[in-house]
C-alpha positions, 0 to 999 in steps of 0.5 A, spaced: 500 500 500 502 506 498 502 512 502 496 515 498 492 508 499 494 508 506 492 516 507 485 514 503 484 508 508 485 512 514 480 518 511 475 513 509 475 509 516 474 516 519 469 518 515 465 512 516 465 512 524 463 519 523 457 517 518 455 512 523 455 516 529 451 522 526 446 518 523 444 516 516 438 520 516 442 527 516 446 525 509 443 527 502 447 523 497 448 526 490 451 524 483 453 528 477 454 525 471 459 527 465 460 524 458 453 521 458 449 520 452 444 524 448 437 522 450 436 519 443 442 514 443 439 512 450 432 511 448 435 507 442 439 503 446 433 501 451 429 499 445 434 495 442 435 492 449 427 491 450 427 487 443 432 482 445 429 481 452 422 480 449 424 476 443 431 473 445 438 474 442 438 471 435 446 470 436 445 466 442 445 459 441 439 457 446 434 461 440 437 456 435 436 450 440 429 452 441 427 453 434 429 446 432 425 443 438 419 447 435 420 445 428 421 438 430 415 438 434 411 441 429 414 435 424 412 430 428 405 432 429 404 433 422 407 426 420 401 423 425 395 426 421 
């Protein structure tokens, strides 16, 4: 551990003790994002992710396996007619 790492660990432990002593109800946390994507890019990515979630990833082997199962069942059922 470098001197910077040791210093950070001490500061973190001290901050943690003070946080517990004061009580979590006295803190408000915020986050600031840098370099985020445009709203259009995020919406496009969410639509694509939703499509994959609902329909499955066509590049995933499980889709191919399940498709073959359904085709085989269909052919078996048709052969009984």
